[in-house]
ROVEX-977158 format. One record per residue (C-alpha): chain; residue number from 0; x, y, z; residue in one letter. Coordinates in Angstrom, 2 decimals. Each point is the difference from the previous one (the first is absolute). Layout:
// ROVEX-977158
   chain     n        px        py        pz   res
       A   NUM         X         Y         Z     a
...
// end
This chain:
// ROVEX-977158
   chain     n        px        py        pz   res
       A     0    122.62     73.10     78.79     x
       A     1     -0.12     -3.27      2.53     x
       A     2     -0.98     -3.35     -2.29     x
       A     3     -3.13     -1.34      1.44     x
       A     4     -0.23     -3.21      2.08     x
       A     5     -0.24     -3.26     -2.07     x
       A     6     -3.70     -1.72      0.61     x
       A     7      0.22     -1.53      2.99     x
       A     8     -0.51     -4.17      0.03     x
       A     9     -3.01     -1.32      1.74     x
       A    10     -0.84      0.47      3.34     x
       A    11      2.76      2.15      0.33     x
       A    12     -0.90      3.56      2.48     x
       A    13     -0.78      2.96     -2.27     x
       A    14      2.58      2.29     -1.08     x
       A    15     -1.68      2.38      2.07     x
       A    16      0.70     -1.74      3.17     x
       A    17      3.20     -0.60     -0.63     x
       A    18      3.23      0.35      2.80     x
       A    19      0.95      3.61     -0.25     x
       A    20      2.78      1.97      0.68     x
       A    21      1.67      3.72     -0.56     x
       A    22     -0.27      0.53     -3.87     x
       A    23     -1.85     -3.07     -0.25     x
       A    24     -3.21     -0.47     -0.96     x
       A    25     -3.11      0.44      3.60     x
       A    26     -1.90     -2.94      1.21     x
       A    27     -3.45      0.96     -0.80     x
       A    28     -3.37     -0.86      1.65     x
       A    29     -1.70      0.65     -3.38     x
       A    30      1.00     -0.04     -3.68     x
       A    31      2.61      2.36     -1.06     x
       A    32     -2.30      2.26     -1.84     x
       A    33     -2.74      0.50      2.71     x
       A    34      3.08      0.77      2.32     x
       A    35      1.25      2.90     -2.79     x
       A    36     -3.42      1.32      0.41     x
       A    37      0.27      0.31      4.04     x
       A    38      3.44      1.35     -0.64     x
       A    39     -1.13      2.97     -2.23     x
       A    40     -3.13     -0.09      1.98     x
       A    41      1.71      0.99      3.17     x
       A    42      2.32      2.23     -1.36     x
       A    43     -3.04      2.00     -0.91     x
       A    44     -1.49     -0.19      2.94     x
       A    45      3.49      1.25      1.96     x
       A    46      0.39      3.24     -2.89     x
       A    47     -2.85      0.98      0.88     x
       A    48      0.01      0.15      3.82     x
       A    49      3.59      1.80     -0.57     x
       A    50     -1.69      2.62     -1.95     x
       A    51     -2.03      0.78      2.64     x
       A    52      2.52     -0.08      2.54     x
       A    53      1.55      2.65     -2.35     x
       A    54     -3.30      2.15     -0.48     x
       A    55     -0.46     -0.19      3.87     x
       A    56      3.45      1.53      0.77     x
       A    57     -0.76      2.64     -2.91     x
       A    58     -3.47      0.92      1.89     x
       A    59      0.68      0.26      3.40     x
       A    60      3.44      1.56     -0.32     x
       A    61     -1.91      2.24     -2.13     x
       A    62     -2.33      0.66      2.90     x
       A    63      2.22     -0.07      3.15     x
       A    64      2.26      2.29     -1.85     x
       A    65     -1.20      1.58     -2.40     x
       A    66      1.37      1.31     -3.10     x
       A    67     -0.59     -3.02     -2.30     x
       A    68      2.46      0.19     -2.35     x
       A    69      3.03     -0.11      2.25     x
       A    70     -2.10     -2.93      1.96     x
       A    71     -0.27     -1.95     -3.54     x
       A    72      3.56      0.51     -1.35     x
       A    73      1.76     -1.55      3.82     x
       A    74     -2.27     -2.69     -0.67     x
       A    75      0.24     -1.07     -3.14     x
       A    76      3.59      0.96     -0.30     x
       A    77      0.81     -1.29      2.86     x
       A    78     -2.01     -3.50     -0.57     x
       A    79      1.38     -0.25     -4.04     x
       A    80      3.50     -0.20      1.65     x
       A    81     -0.81     -2.46      2.59     x
       A    82     -1.55     -2.19     -2.34     x
       A    83      3.03     -0.06     -2.12     x
       A    84      1.82     -0.76      3.32     x
       A    85     -2.10     -3.13      0.77     x
       A    86     -0.06     -1.39     -3.57     x
       A    87      3.68     -0.13      0.04     x
       A    88      0.44     -1.23      3.87     x
       A    89     -2.75     -2.76     -1.05     x
       A    90      2.15     -1.41     -2.15     x
       A    91      1.76     -1.74      3.48     x
       A    92     -3.15     -1.65      0.10     x
       A    93     -0.47     -2.01     -3.08     x
       A    94      0.68     -3.07      1.55     x
       A    95     -2.61      0.04      2.72     x
       A    96     -2.35      1.88     -2.38     x
       A    97     -3.40     -1.53      1.47     x
       A    98      1.18      0.54      3.75     x
       A    99      1.40      3.36     -1.17     x
       A   100     -3.12      1.52     -1.69     x
       A   101     -2.68     -1.08      3.41     x
       A   102      2.86      1.38      2.19     x
       A   103     -0.17      3.49     -2.43     x
       A   104     -3.72     -0.55      0.20     x
       A   105     -1.17     -0.32      3.54     x
       A   106      2.58      2.96      0.74     x
       A   107     -1.68      2.04     -2.80     x
       A   108     -3.21     -0.29      1.55     x
       A   109      1.13      1.21      2.72     x
       A   110      1.96      2.97     -0.44     x
       A   111     -2.29      1.22     -2.98     x
       A   112     -3.48     -0.73      1.85     x
       A   113      1.10      1.73      3.71     x
       A   114      2.03      3.19     -2.21     x
       A   115     -3.28      2.32      0.25     x
       A   116     -0.84     -1.05      3.69     x
       A   117      3.49      0.85      0.84     x
       A   118      1.04      2.98     -1.79     x
       A   119     -3.29      1.28      1.48     x
       A   120      0.50     -0.42      3.47     x
       A   121      3.64      1.18     -0.46     x
       A   122     -1.48      3.02     -1.50     x
       A   123     -3.42      0.40      2.57     x
       A   124      2.24     -0.61      3.17     x
       A   125      4.23      0.85     -0.64     x
       A   126      0.73      3.35      1.48     x
       A   127      3.53      0.47     -2.77     x
       A   128     -1.16      2.57     -2.08     x
       A   129      3.70      1.31     -0.63     x
       A   130      1.30     -0.20     -3.00     x
       A   131     -0.90     -0.75     -3.62     x
       A   132      1.31     -3.43      0.08     x
       A   133      0.20     -0.18      4.41     x
       A   134     -3.68     -0.59     -0.13     x
       A   135     -1.42     -3.21      1.16     x
       A   136     -2.84     -1.09     -2.96     x
       A   137      2.74      1.32     -2.91     x
       A   138      2.69     -2.06      1.26     x
       A   139     -2.61     -2.84      1.04     x
       A   140     -1.26      0.68     -4.28     x
       A   141      3.61     -0.48     -0.96     x
       A   142      0.24     -3.27      1.54     x
       A   143     -3.25     -1.38     -1.11     x
       A   144      0.98      0.67     -3.37     x
       A   145      3.28     -1.38      0.11     x
       A   146     -1.38     -3.37      1.61     x
       A   147     -2.51      0.09     -2.10     x
       A   148      1.13      0.27     -3.31     x
       A   149      2.72     -2.57      1.20     x
       A   150     -2.21     -2.80      0.31     x
       A   151     -2.02      0.59     -3.05     x
       A   152      3.65     -0.08     -2.12     x
       A   153      0.95     -3.31      1.63     x
       A   154     -3.18     -1.34     -1.22     x
       A   155      0.57     -0.12     -3.94     x
       A   156      3.29     -2.22      0.28     x
       A   157     -1.54     -1.88      1.96     x
       A   158     -3.26     -1.06     -1.99     x
       A   159      1.99      0.09     -2.88     x
       A   160      2.12     -3.13      1.46     x
       A   161     -3.24     -1.95      1.04     x
       A   162     -1.64      0.80     -3.42     x
       A   163      2.79     -1.15     -1.86     x
       A   164      0.28     -3.35      2.35     x
       A   165     -3.31     -0.71     -1.24     x
       A   166      0.59      0.13     -3.52     x
       A   167      3.24      0.83     -1.89     x
       A   168     -0.17      3.42     -2.65     x
       A   169      1.78      1.80     -1.45     x
       A   170      0.75      3.12      2.45     x
       A   171     -1.98      2.42     -2.53     x
       A   172     -3.14     -1.71      0.31     x
       A   173      0.26     -0.56      3.34     x
       A   174      0.76      3.82      0.75     x
       A   175     -2.94      0.62     -1.72     x
       A   176     -2.63     -2.51      1.16     x
       A   177      0.93      1.69      3.48     x
       A   178      0.34      3.69     -0.48     x
       A   179     -3.46     -0.57     -1.74     x
       A   180     -1.10     -1.11      2.85     x
       A   181      1.71      2.68      2.47     x
       A   182     -1.29      2.77     -1.55     x
       A   183     -3.26     -1.10     -0.89     x
       A   184     -0.52     -0.44      4.06     x
       A   185      1.56      3.03      0.01     x
       A   186     -2.69      1.68     -1.91     x
       A   187     -2.87     -1.77      2.38     x
       A   188      1.72      1.14      3.36     x
       A   189      0.05      3.57     -1.61     x
       A   190     -3.93      0.42     -1.02     x
       A   191     -0.30     -2.26      3.64     x
       A   192      1.42      2.55      2.41     x
       A   193     -2.53      2.82     -1.01     x
       A   194     -3.02     -1.33     -1.11     x
       A   195      0.14     -2.84      2.50     x
       A   196      2.13     -0.31      3.00     x
       A   197      0.30      3.78      0.87     x
       A   198     -3.95      0.98     -0.54     x
       A   199     -1.04     -3.07      1.20     x
       A   200      2.72     -1.30      3.06     x
       A   201      2.02      3.23      0.84     x
       A   202      3.41      0.35      0.09     x
       A   203      1.17     -2.43      2.89     x
       A   204     -2.64     -2.53     -0.81     x
       A   205      0.75     -0.04     -3.45     x
       A   206      3.71     -0.07      0.67     x
       A   207     -0.30     -2.93      2.21     x
       A   208     -2.76     -1.96     -2.10     x
       A   209      2.97      0.33     -2.88     x
       A   210      2.69     -1.74      2.89     x
       A   211     -2.53     -3.41      0.47     x
       A   212     -0.97     -0.05     -3.64     x
       A   213      4.07      0.19     -0.63     x
       A   214      0.74     -2.82      2.74     x
       A   215     -2.86     -2.33     -1.11     x
       A   216      1.23     -0.29     -3.76     x
       A   217      3.62      0.34      0.75     x
       A   218     -0.53     -2.80      2.76     x
       A   219     -2.42     -2.01     -2.06     x
       A   220      2.18      0.05     -3.53     x
       A   221      3.24     -1.41      2.55     x
       A   222     -1.59     -2.82      2.05     x
       A   223     -2.76     -0.62     -2.77     x
       A   224      2.23      0.07     -2.96     x
       A   225      3.87     -0.56      1.08     x
       A   226     -0.45     -2.23      3.48     x
       A   227      1.62     -2.48     -1.20     x
       A   228      3.18      2.69     -0.73     x
       A   229     -0.11      0.45      3.29     x
       A   230      1.19     -2.02      3.43     x
       A   231     -2.64     -1.24      3.20     x
       A   232      1.59      2.75      1.69     x
       A   233     -0.07      2.79     -2.20     x
       A   234     -3.49     -0.53     -1.17     x
       A   235     -1.36      0.36      3.66     x
       A   236      2.42      2.33      0.37     x
       A   237     -1.74      2.42     -2.75     x
       A   238     -3.55     -1.26      1.00     x
       A   239      1.05      1.84      3.43     x
       A   240      1.14      2.92     -1.17     x
       A   241     -3.14      0.51     -2.24     x
       A   242     -2.29     -0.49      2.33     x
       A   243      1.54      1.90      2.30     x
       A   244     -0.26      3.25     -2.17     x
       A   245     -3.34     -1.19     -0.71     x
       A   246     -0.46      0.92      3.43     x
       A   247      1.36      3.06      0.33     x
       A   248     -1.62      1.32     -2.94     x
       A   249     -3.58     -1.62      1.32     x
       A   250      0.38      1.33      3.56     x
       A   251      1.17      4.35     -1.79     x
       A   252     -3.15     -0.79     -1.92     x
       A   253     -1.81     -0.68      3.17     x
       A   254      1.57      2.68      1.60     x
       A   255      0.05      2.61     -2.61     x
       A   256     -2.93      1.72      1.04     x
       A   257      1.15      0.79      3.34     x
       A   258      3.75      0.87     -1.28     x
       A   259     -1.38      2.82     -2.46     x
       A   260     -2.24      1.35      2.91     x
       A   261      2.76      0.53      2.59     x
       A   262      2.66      1.12     -2.82     x
       A   263     -2.48      2.79     -1.52     x
       A   264     -1.22      1.14      3.55     x
       A   265      4.10     -0.12      0.70     x
       A   266      0.62      2.72     -3.75     x
       A   267     -3.24      1.57      0.93     x
       A   268     -0.57      0.20      3.84     x
       A   269     -2.83     -1.82      1.97     x
       A   270     -3.15      2.07     -1.13     x
       A   271     -0.25     -1.56     -4.09     x
       A   272     -3.39     -0.61     -0.40     x
       A   273     -0.02     -0.54     -4.31     x
       A   274      1.92     -1.90     -1.35     x
       A   275     -0.11     -1.26     -3.89     x
       A   276      1.61     -0.77     -3.01     x
       A   277     -1.56      1.90     -2.47     x
       A   278      0.84     -1.32     -3.98     x
       A   279      2.46      3.40      0.24     x
       A   280      1.36      0.09      3.52     x
       A   281     -0.53     -0.81      3.31     x
       A   282     -1.94      2.69      1.76     x
       A   283     -0.01      0.03      4.24     x
       A   284     -2.07      2.49      1.95     x
       A   285      1.09      0.23      3.62     x
       A   286     -1.39      2.46      2.66     x
       A   287     -3.48      2.04     -0.74     x
       A   288     -1.81     -1.28      3.48     x
       A   289      0.17      1.10      2.86     x
       A   290      1.55      3.09     -0.33     x
       A   291      3.03     -1.06     -1.39     x
       A   292      0.87      1.44     -3.24     x
       A   293     -0.26     -2.17     -3.29     x
       A   294      3.15     -0.76     -2.47     x
       A   295     -0.49     -1.80     -3.50     x
       A   296      2.47     -1.84     -1.07     x
       A   297      0.43     -1.24     -3.55     x
       A   298      2.54     -2.78     -0.76     x
       A   299      1.86      1.07      3.21     x
       A   300      0.03      3.95     -0.57     x
       A   301     -1.34      2.22      1.79     x
       A   302     -2.11      1.91     -1.55     x
       A   303     -2.60      1.78      1.72     x
       A   304      0.31      0.37      3.87     x
       A   305     -2.77      2.09      2.26     x
       A   306      2.89      1.76      2.14     x
       A   307      0.67      2.25     -3.81     x
       A   308     -2.18     -0.72     -3.12     x
       A   309     -1.58      3.00      0.12     x
       A   310      2.92      2.10     -0.41     x
       A   311      0.76     -2.31     -3.64     x
       A   312     -3.17      0.52     -1.25     x
       A   313     -0.72      3.17      0.57     x
       A   314      3.67      0.74     -1.37     x
       A   315     -0.72     -1.89     -2.99     x
       A   316     -3.43      1.31     -0.47     x
       A   317     -0.42      3.34      0.70     x
       A   318      2.13      1.65     -1.48     x
       A   319     -1.07     -1.36     -4.15     x
       A   320     -3.31      0.51      0.96     x
       A   321      0.41      4.13      0.30     x
       A   322     -2.00      0.68     -3.83     x
       A   323     -2.16     -2.01     -1.78     x
       A   324     -0.96     -3.59      1.56     x
       A   325     -3.23     -0.86     -1.13     x
       A   326      1.46     -3.36     -1.54     x
       A   327      2.66     -1.65      1.31     x
       A   328      1.97     -3.13      0.12     x
       A   329      1.64     -1.64      2.65     x
       A   330      2.99     -2.59     -0.71     x
       A   331      0.22     -2.64      2.80     x
       A   332     -2.01      1.37      3.27     x
       A   333     -2.04     -3.84      0.37     x
       A   334      0.67      0.98      3.84     x
       A   335     -2.46      3.13     -0.56     x
       A   336      1.82      2.53      1.71     x
       A   337      0.86      2.35     -3.19     x
       A   338     -3.78      0.00     -1.18     x
       A   339     -1.07      0.58      3.45     x
       A   340      2.00      3.55     -0.13     x
       A   341     -0.72      0.56     -3.76     x
       A   342     -4.00     -0.15      0.76     x
       A   343      0.44      3.22      2.69     x
       A   344      0.08      1.97     -2.44     x
       A   345     -3.15      1.42     -1.73     x
       A   346     -0.58     -0.25     -3.23     x
       A   347      1.61     -3.73     -0.76     x
       A   348     -2.40     -1.06     -2.41     x
       A   349      2.24     -3.69     -0.67     x
       A   350      2.18     -1.97      1.77     x
       A   351      1.64     -3.28     -2.19     x
       A   352      2.15     -2.14      2.28     x
       A   353      2.40     -2.41     -2.00     x
       A   354      1.21     -2.52      2.50     x
       A   355      1.37     -3.22     -0.39     x
       A   356     -0.56     -2.11      2.73     x
       A   357     -4.07     -0.32      0.44     x
       A   358      0.66     -1.52      3.50     x
       A   359      1.52      3.35      1.23     x
       A   360     -3.22      1.64     -1.65     x
       A   361     -2.14     -2.35      1.99     x
       A   362      1.66      0.53      3.18     x
       A   363      0.05      3.36     -0.45     x
       A   364     -3.92     -0.22     -0.78     x
       A   365     -0.89     -2.05      2.86     x
       A   366      3.09     -0.69      2.37     x
       A   367     -1.30      2.41      3.01     x
       A   368      2.77      1.96      1.41     x
       A   369      0.95      0.27     -3.50     x
       A   370     -2.82      1.45     -1.67     x
       A   371     -0.22      2.17      2.78     x
       A   372      2.93      1.27     -0.71     x
       A   373     -1.04      0.98     -3.52     x
       A   374     -3.23      0.78      1.33     x
       A   375     -1.94     -2.47     -2.29     x
       A   376      1.01      1.73     -3.20     x
       A   377     -0.36     -2.47     -1.97     x
       A   378     -3.43      0.11      0.65     x
       A   379      0.00      3.67     -1.47     x
       A   380     -2.05     -0.21     -3.54     x
       A   381      2.17      1.81     -1.58     x
       A   382      2.39     -2.13      1.05     x
       A   383      0.94     -2.90     -2.79     x
       A   384      2.42     -2.73      0.76     x
       A   385      2.07     -2.22     -3.11     x
       A   386      2.27     -2.68      1.00     x
       A   387      2.49     -0.32     -2.90     x
       A   388      4.02      0.81      0.28     x
       A   389     -0.12      3.85     -0.80     x
       A   390      2.18     -0.02     -3.03     x
       A   391     -1.95     -1.96     -2.31     x
       A   392     -3.04      1.79      1.51     x
       A   393      2.01      3.50     -1.02     x
       A   394      0.06     -1.48     -3.43     x
       A   395     -3.63     -0.48     -1.17     x
       A   396     -1.41      3.20      2.33     x
       A   397     -1.03      2.87     -2.22     x
       A   398      2.15      3.47     -0.46     x
       A   399     -0.41      2.89      2.02     x
       A   400     -2.18     -1.68      2.35     x
       A   401      0.93      1.37      3.28     x
       A   402      0.87      3.17      2.22     x
       A   403      2.25     -1.70      2.07     x
       A   404      1.92     -2.94     -0.16     x
       A   405      0.86     -2.35      3.85     x
       A   406      3.53     -2.57     -0.39     x
       A   407     -1.18     -1.38      3.56     x
       A   408      3.06     -2.64     -0.94     x
       A   409      1.92     -2.07      1.61     x
       A   410      3.72      1.58      0.49     x
       A   411      1.93     -0.28     -3.28     x
       A   412      2.60     -2.08      1.55     x
       A   413     -2.04     -3.08      0.00     x
       A   414      0.66     -1.61     -3.19     x
       A   415     -3.82     -0.47     -0.58     x
       A   416     -0.07      3.00     -0.44     x
       A   417      2.03      1.35     -2.13     x
       A   418     -1.81      0.02     -2.91     x
       A   419     -2.61      2.45      2.01     x
       A   420      3.27      2.18      0.35     x
       A   421      0.89     -0.07     -4.02     x
       A   422     -0.25      2.72     -2.62     x
       A   423     -2.48     -1.79     -1.47     x
       A   424     -2.18     -0.16      2.47     x
       A   425      0.00      3.46      0.77     x
       A   426      0.07      0.93     -3.46     x
       A   427     -3.77     -2.39     -0.25     x
       A   428     -1.10      1.61      3.19     x
       A   429      0.77      3.55     -1.40     x
       A   430     -1.90     -0.89     -3.14     x
       A   431     -3.31      0.17      2.21     x
       A   432      0.20      2.82      1.99     x
       A   433     -1.84      3.00     -1.21     x
       A   434      1.20      3.08     -0.92     x
       A   435      0.95      1.80      3.44     x
       A   436     -0.28     -2.96      1.17     x
       A   437      2.96     -1.21      3.00     x
       A   438      1.67     -3.61      0.34     x
       A   439      1.26     -0.58      3.66     x
       A   440      2.34     -3.27      0.63     x
       A   441      1.19     -1.79      3.14     x
       A   442      4.34      0.14     -0.01     x
       A   443      1.02     -1.67      2.53     x
       A   444      1.97      1.76      3.33     x
       A   445      2.22      3.32     -1.18     x
       A   446      2.30     -0.27      2.81     x
       A   447      0.90     -4.03     -0.64     x
       A   448     -0.66     -0.66     -3.19     x
       A   449      0.79      3.68     -1.81     x
       A   450      1.85     -2.05     -3.18     x
       A   451     -3.26     -1.82     -0.27     x
       A   452     -2.47      3.18      1.14     x
       A   453      1.68      1.84     -3.26     x
       A   454      0.09     -2.50     -2.63     x
       A   455     -3.80      0.11      0.70     x
       A   456      0.21      3.68     -0.20     x
       A   457      2.13     -0.36     -3.71     x
       A   458     -2.07     -2.87     -1.40     x
       A   459     -2.92      2.31      0.62     x
       A   460      2.24      2.80     -1.95     x
       A   461      0.14     -2.44     -2.68     x
       A   462     -3.11      0.14     -0.59     x
       A   463     -0.97      2.64     -1.24     x
       A   464     -1.16      1.21      3.52     x
       A   465      1.25      2.81      2.44     x
       A   466      0.71     -0.68      3.83     x
       A   467     -0.16      1.29      3.86     x
       A   468      1.37     -2.05      1.96     x
       A   469     -1.04      0.10      3.83     x
       A   470     -0.07     -2.13      2.93     x
       A   471     -1.49     -0.69      3.36     x
       A   472      1.35     -1.33      3.51     x
       A   473     -1.52     -2.39      2.62     x
       A   474      0.23     -3.66     -1.45     x
       A   475     -0.08     -2.52      3.37     x
       A   476      3.46     -1.99      0.32     x
       A   477     -1.44     -2.69      2.01     x
       A   478      0.39     -2.51     -3.19     x
       A   479      3.48     -0.92     -0.17     x
       A   480     -0.12     -0.54     -4.01     x
       A   481     -0.06      1.82     -2.45     x
       A   482     -2.31      0.02     -3.54     x
       A   483      2.14     -1.58     -2.14     x
       A   484      0.91     -2.83      3.34     x
       A   485      3.57      1.34      0.49     x
       A   486      1.05     -0.72      3.51     x
       A   487      0.19      2.93      1.93     x
       A   488     -0.04      1.02      3.79     x
       A   489     -2.89      1.86      1.24     x
       A   490      2.38      3.70      0.74     x
       A   491      0.75     -0.33     -4.02     x
       A   492     -3.62     -0.95     -1.33     x
       A   493     -1.54      2.96     -2.38     x
       A   494     -1.44      2.62      2.11     x
       A   495     -1.77      1.56     -3.14     x
       A   496     -1.93      0.03     -3.01     x
       A   497      1.28      1.59     -3.18     x
       A   498     -2.59      1.41     -3.11     x
       A   499      0.66      1.50     -3.57     x
       A   500     -3.15      2.11     -0.76     x
       A   501      0.01      0.12     -3.97     x
       A   502     -1.73      2.07     -2.76     x
       A   503      0.26      1.00     -4.05     x
       A   504      0.30      3.70      2.14     x
       A   505      2.25      0.65      2.78     x
       A   506     -1.86     -1.10      3.07     x
       A   507      0.08      1.04      3.41     x
       A   508     -0.28     -1.83      3.32     x
       A   509     -3.12      2.07      1.88     x
       A   510     -3.24     -0.88      1.12     x
       A   511     -3.47      0.93     -1.54     x
       A   512     -0.82      3.51      2.36     x
       A   513     -3.62     -1.02     -0.97     x
       A   514      0.19     -3.72      0.83     x
       A   515      0.33     -1.70      3.44     x
       A   516      2.40      0.96      2.61     x
       A   517      2.47     -3.46      0.69     x
       A   518      0.76     -1.47      3.32     x
       A   519      3.55     -0.27     -0.43     x
       A   520      1.27      2.09     -2.88     x
       A   521     -0.10      3.37     -0.64     x
       A   522      1.79      2.34     -2.64     x
       A   523      2.79      0.75      2.70     x
       A   524      0.94     -3.45      0.50     x
       A   525     -0.32     -1.08     -4.39     x
       A   526      2.34      3.30     -0.01     x
       A   527      2.45     -1.46      1.91     x
       A   528     -0.23     -3.18     -1.03     x
       A   529      0.79      0.55     -3.69     x
       A   530      2.66      2.40      1.25     x
       A   531      1.20     -3.05      1.91     x
       A   532     -0.44     -2.21     -3.04     x
       A   533      2.33      2.81     -2.36     x
       A   534      2.13     -0.36      2.34     x
       A   535      1.09     -3.34     -0.83     x
       A   536     -0.26      0.13     -3.87     x
       A   537      2.40     -2.00     -2.37     x
       A   538      0.25      1.52     -2.94     x
       A   539      0.49     -2.08     -3.58     x
       A   540     -1.45     -3.24      1.28     x
       A   541     -1.76     -1.97     -2.97     x
       A   542     -3.37     -0.87     -0.23     x
       A   543     -1.11     -3.64      0.55     x
       A   544     -1.57     -1.65     -2.60     x
       A   545     -1.96     -3.54     -0.79     x
       A   546      3.28     -1.95     -1.64     x
       A   547      2.55      2.69      2.62     x
       A   548     -1.46      0.18      3.02     x
       A   549      2.00      1.97      1.93     x
       A   550     -1.19     -0.15      3.63     x
// end
């Protein structure tokens, strides 16, 4: 540890304005204690911004490309690796710590702030949907993760040099102070992203705002506190760079609404009527007017197509309604279309719908096209809607309460849905079935994802149910991105839906002879769908559980 300076003679300059240099004390305009506090405050803010960039990349990648476990693993592993490389590279800049830190922060603000818009633009307008790592969004995701990690990693050695030049202390104490500010800042950034930036500003504006804060703090710290360590030319260059970065971010923020509309039209087409970000997902309604079919997209996935939704919902609902069906539970189905088919059956006394996203339910009630498509099902007094997670709701549901349970949920290949296709979930569903009750599960496409489909079947059997798999064709293939956001071309888009009918006794997919006549499904098509599904059987697949998901 360096010995403290001897007291200065009267009239001499204060020690914090002493000439500096590489390894020597910095020439500060304030006392060392204040300067040290300001550096640690800068560490705090920069750490918060860095974590926001990281979470922004994870969230946007999960939305654009699905399979959040894979995308989060890619982003985090690449960033941590790059942080190590950045720390090593920053050792060469220690002699120019102030200028180096200013340049790093200006670059990080530009890269991190613009990353969300760049990824969204490539996803919306690129035509490259090739192999897994050949696609534009995935390559850009890795590039931004690498660049952001390199710049964040370079911060720590430079900040360590700056804080040591203010007042020398033992290495352990300096590291403890620096990392305490860093970790607390990361906590604040991690909490600010989901609770402040995302709900109030959205992904794109939130990233731009974070970049602006990063640029202001980084520039102010260097130009305000360490300006005497810079030459006049370096000060002007750094000031110009920060002004340019802020101008770019501000311009992008002004144009972000127009950008979002253009990108949305590039993805969904030009007839988007409703686009909103709920607390759960992005909901987009396209068409439904002037004779155009209605399309409902959830997080960019085509969930309902007015061209052929009838095939899906009739195949989902009517086989399960053969038998007692006074009390029906629909898990998912916030669009009201499964409830529409249930209400066609005489003898239905009560329909409980458990949907996670209340905004989807609101649209199903109020949007003219969607409410017309579901025939105002949620206005029927027999229908009761609960906005809650289906897994949690089932845990509190009374045993034996329902004759029919319909699992109208997203494909199991989507990571967020995995727990809703687990053995534990089906065990809860089995518990609420009355004697002789039936459960039907939407299990994804049979032809293109047979392993996923038969894993659902194996999981239902592991939960103590007997199963009858079947499928139906007719999926409209006009939207090129599949349910797990795997890039596909239109010729490879799924063309079918798969279902598994389950009960305590051997079930059989058939129509109720005393029930309504479906328009697109009959006993012959159900039998053909059962034969086609069984022809793809993959034996010996293990069940999917909460701790060991198999999808």
